[in-house]
C-alpha positions, 0 to 999 in steps of 0.5 A: 145825559147832557146835550152835546154841543159843538166844538168851534174850530177857528183856523185859517191854515188848510194843513192845520185844519186838516190835521186838527180835524183828523186828530179830533176824529180819532178821539171819536167824539160825538160833538159836531165840529164847526169850522170858521176860517177867520175871526169875523166868521167866528164872531158871527157864529158865536153871536148868531149873526150873518150866515149863522143867524138861523143856527140853533141856540146854544154855545159851543163846548169850547172854542179852539182858536188860532191866534193869527187870523184874517179879518180879526185875529185871535186876540180880538176874538178873545177880547170880544168873547170875554167882554160879552156877558152872554159869551164870556163863559165859553172856554177858549183854547188859543191854539197857535204856533206863536212862541212869542211871550207877549201873545201868551201874556196878552191871551191870559190877560184877556181871559183865555182858558188855555194856551197851546203852542202847536207842536211842529212834529206831526205826532206831537201835534196829533196827540195834543189836539186829541188830549184837548178834544177829550178834555174839553168835550168829555172831562171838563165840567161846565158851570151849572146851567151852561148847557142851556145858556144861549139865548142872545 
């Protein structure tokens, strides 16, 4: 049985964080949900820096990344991950309320795996998060050797 890897949720909005966690919980995924509240904290987690220096080796199964973040925005996090040889294989889903075409285009230019605009209506948002959680944690087949990749 493949090893369960965490989902990294990068979100600074308390409301969106609460809704996303509730939706993921309803999916009954066994994956741990790691929360980063800004882009710098997300990069520390991914590179095992700062307060995450002693975290176990291993990459998240997916990063759910908000676009508008303090300290380092989602596009900068995405660019750093996708240009880092050790991290670029990690799937990143941009999860944002931005409907600006330039954000969508730039995200795909930088290598995002999916771009999801947060629905304003609660039930639609809940369903979108559940579908994302099930797809990335259960259905998506990572490249060979991915689960054990992590020594940075």
